[in-house]
Backbone as CSV, one residue per row, in Angstrom:
resi,resn,N_x,N_y,N_z,CA_x,CA_y,CA_z,C_x,C_y,C_z
1,MET,0.819,-1.200,0.000,0.000,0.000,0.000,0.859,1.258,0.000
2,THR,2.082,1.128,-0.488,2.972,2.281,-0.491,2.541,3.358,-1.476
3,ASP,1.806,2.988,-2.538,1.371,4.019,-3.481,-0.068,4.444,-3.217
4,PHE,-0.566,4.249,-2.032,-1.933,4.627,-1.716,-2.087,6.141,-1.818
5,ASP,-3.173,6.577,-2.469,-3.426,8.007,-2.662,-4.446,8.494,-1.632
6,TYR,-3.951,9.169,-0.604,-4.818,9.683,0.458,-5.664,10.871,0.002
7,THR,-5.383,11.424,-1.182,-6.139,12.575,-1.674,-7.272,12.175,-2.617
8,ALA,-7.327,10.919,-3.017,-8.350,10.456,-3.958,-9.721,10.382,-3.274
9,PRO,-10.793,10.647,-4.015,-12.144,10.484,-3.458,-12.364,9.025,-3.040
10,ALA,-13.204,8.820,-2.035,-13.415,7.463,-1.530,-14.868,7.225,-1.158
11,GLU,-15.236,5.962,-1.174,-16.554,5.526,-0.737,-16.351,4.560,0.416
12,LEU,-17.186,4.678,1.434,-17.089,3.807,2.595,-18.414,3.070,2.755
13,PHE,-18.343,1.751,2.742,-19.503,0.895,2.944,-19.384,0.323,4.349
14,ILE,-20.407,0.530,5.160,-20.351,0.145,6.566,-21.461,-0.856,6.852
15,GLY,-21.069,-2.050,7.269,-22.035,-3.074,7.655,-22.446,-2.871,9.097
16,LYS,-23.471,-3.583,9.510,-23.951,-3.477,10.891,-22.973,-4.087,11.886
17,GLY,-22.117,-4.963,11.433,-21.209,-5.640,12.347,-21.750,-6.992,12.735
18,ARG,-20.887,-7.820,13.273,-21.291,-9.165,13.684,-22.209,-9.101,14.890
19,GLY,-23.143,-10.001,14.909,-24.035,-10.104,16.053,-25.177,-9.102,16.057
20,SER,-25.272,-8.266,15.046,-26.375,-7.297,14.982,-27.633,-7.996,14.517
21,SER,-28.735,-7.606,15.076,-29.994,-8.195,14.650,-30.595,-7.369,13.526
22,GLY,-31.449,-7.988,12.753,-32.200,-7.220,11.776,-31.679,-7.245,10.368
23,GLY,-31.143,-8.357,9.899,-30.802,-8.456,8.495,-29.459,-7.860,8.142
24,SER,-29.282,-7.627,6.848,-27.972,-7.198,6.358,-28.020,-5.748,5.876
25,HIS,-28.232,-4.838,6.780,-28.278,-3.417,6.449,-26.853,-2.890,6.247
26,MET,-26.667,-2.075,5.225,-25.360,-1.482,4.972,-25.535,0.011,4.732
27,THR,-24.636,0.800,5.294,-24.646,2.244,5.103,-23.540,2.610,4.116
28,TYR,-23.782,3.644,3.332,-22.830,4.093,2.317,-22.562,5.576,2.520
29,ARG,-21.281,5.951,2.482,-20.920,7.375,2.574,-19.817,7.669,1.572
30,ARG,-19.871,8.864,0.999,-18.810,9.338,0.093,-17.995,10.384,0.815
31,PHE,-16.705,10.425,0.527,-15.796,11.394,1.135,-14.949,12.030,0.038
32,PRO,-14.623,13.322,0.187,-13.802,13.994,-0.830,-12.387,13.419,-0.913
33,THR,-11.885,12.891,0.203,-10.560,12.265,0.183,-10.608,10.951,0.959
34,SER,-9.745,10.038,0.568,-9.681,8.758,1.275,-9.173,8.961,2.699
35,ALA,-8.317,9.963,2.926,-7.828,10.236,4.283,-8.991,10.561,5.215
36,GLU,-9.958,11.333,4.735,-11.128,11.671,5.559,-11.997,10.439,5.818
37,ALA,-12.133,9.580,4.822,-12.910,8.353,4.993,-12.247,7.435,6.016
38,ILE,-10.937,7.333,5.948,-10.183,6.491,6.888,-10.315,7.043,8.300
39,LYS,-10.173,8.346,8.446,-10.302,8.983,9.767,-11.690,8.716,10.349
40,TYR,-12.722,8.885,9.538,-14.086,8.633,9.994,-14.234,7.170,10.433
41,ALA,-13.748,6.260,9.609,-13.902,4.834,9.903,-13.222,4.446,11.214
42,VAL,-11.996,4.886,11.399,-11.229,4.469,12.578,-11.680,5.200,13.835
43,GLU,-11.962,6.478,13.721,-12.254,7.272,14.921,-13.731,7.302,15.300
44,THR,-14.630,6.964,14.394,-16.056,7.101,14.663,-16.794,5.764,14.777
45,LEU,-16.428,4.805,13.941,-17.164,3.547,13.920,-16.844,2.673,15.129
46,LYS,-17.823,1.871,15.515,-17.597,0.864,16.546,-16.691,-0.216,15.949
47,PRO,-15.913,-0.902,16.775,-14.995,-1.926,16.248,-15.667,-2.973,15.347
48,ASP,-16.865,-3.441,15.707,-17.550,-4.421,14.861,-17.910,-3.835,13.505
49,SER,-18.329,-2.582,13.494,-18.678,-1.932,12.227,-17.439,-1.718,11.366
50,LEU,-16.329,-1.328,11.987,-15.092,-1.164,11.227,-14.647,-2.507,10.663
51,GLY,-14.834,-3.565,11.429,-14.463,-4.900,10.965,-15.236,-5.343,9.732
52,SER,-16.434,-4.829,9.566,-17.235,-5.204,8.404,-17.286,-4.086,7.354
53,ALA,-16.459,-3.065,7.524,-16.445,-1.931,6.588,-15.587,-2.245,5.367
54,ALA,-15.871,-1.534,4.289,-15.074,-1.622,3.069,-14.860,-0.209,2.537
55,LEU,-13.612,0.118,2.283,-13.227,1.400,1.701,-12.932,1.152,0.226
56,VAL,-13.561,1.933,-0.648,-13.332,1.795,-2.080,-12.723,3.089,-2.597
57,VAL,-11.540,2.955,-3.180,-10.813,4.092,-3.761,-10.491,3.700,-5.199
58,GLY,-11.167,4.345,-6.120,-10.995,3.965,-7.524,-11.444,2.529,-7.724
59,GLU,-10.561,1.688,-8.218,-10.859,0.270,-8.453,-10.422,-0.613,-7.282
60,ASP,-9.825,-0.014,-6.259,-9.277,-0.789,-5.140,-10.229,-0.808,-3.948
61,ARG,-10.228,-1.942,-3.261,-11.103,-2.145,-2.107,-10.243,-2.552,-0.911
62,TYR,-10.537,-1.972,0.265,-9.773,-2.235,1.481,-10.725,-2.649,2.601
63,ASN,-10.341,-3.674,3.356,-11.175,-4.142,4.460,-10.819,-3.399,5.752
64,GLY,-11.506,-3.723,6.837,-11.309,-3.025,8.104,-9.874,-3.047,8.603
65,GLU,-9.216,-4.194,8.500,-7.814,-4.305,8.946,-6.909,-3.413,8.097
66,GLN,-7.136,-3.390,6.800,-6.335,-2.556,5.913,-6.597,-1.073,6.172
67,ILE,-7.834,-0.726,6.507,-8.164,0.666,6.838,-7.374,1.094,8.071
68,ARG,-7.316,0.233,9.083,-6.521,0.530,10.294,-5.048,0.722,9.951
69,GLU,-4.525,-0.119,9.072,-3.115,-0.016,8.655,-2.851,1.306,7.939
70,LEU,-3.764,1.721,7.078,-3.608,2.997,6.372,-3.625,4.168,7.352
71,TYR,-4.473,4.085,8.353,-4.570,5.130,9.392,-3.277,5.205,10.202
72,ALA,-2.689,4.065,10.499,-1.471,4.007,11.310,-0.206,4.284,10.498
73,GLY,-0.324,4.301,9.180,0.846,4.457,8.320,1.540,5.805,8.463
74,LYS,2.826,5.816,8.172,3.638,7.040,8.279,3.178,8.123,7.312
75,ARG,2.590,7.730,6.190,2.170,8.704,5.180,0.779,9.275,5.431
76,TYR,0.072,8.792,6.454,-1.282,9.286,6.717,-1.217,10.790,6.987
77,PRO,-1.936,11.624,6.204,-1.735,13.072,6.243,-2.506,13.865,7.320
78,LEU,-3.515,13.282,7.932,-4.323,14.043,8.893,-3.886,13.759,10.333
79,SER,-4.296,14.617,11.232,-3.984,14.385,12.646,-4.775,13.179,13.119
80,ARG,-4.187,12.450,14.046,-4.850,11.271,14.601,-5.400,11.587,15.962
81,LYS,-6.465,10.909,16.308,-7.087,11.059,17.609,-6.148,10.509,18.684
82,SER,-5.978,11.249,19.775,-5.149,10.782,20.878,-5.847,9.630,21.569
83,VAL,-5.059,8.636,21.915,-5.643,7.457,22.581,-5.414,7.520,24.067
């Protein structure tokens, strides 16, 4: 993921997470940059929802674990939430 473009527009598909009742509902959000989508996913979503999330940037798709890796990467351009 060294050539990942944090400035590219992104789509985030968010599942309900494991153990949720009520079928297979999925939420969809668009972001002007993938960095903003990653920040939203890691800092806002519950862990189960992040685990079932998918980030789509152009033709590439990233799962919850990959989203966390992109957020933790040295090239991530936005400020990170203090833990």
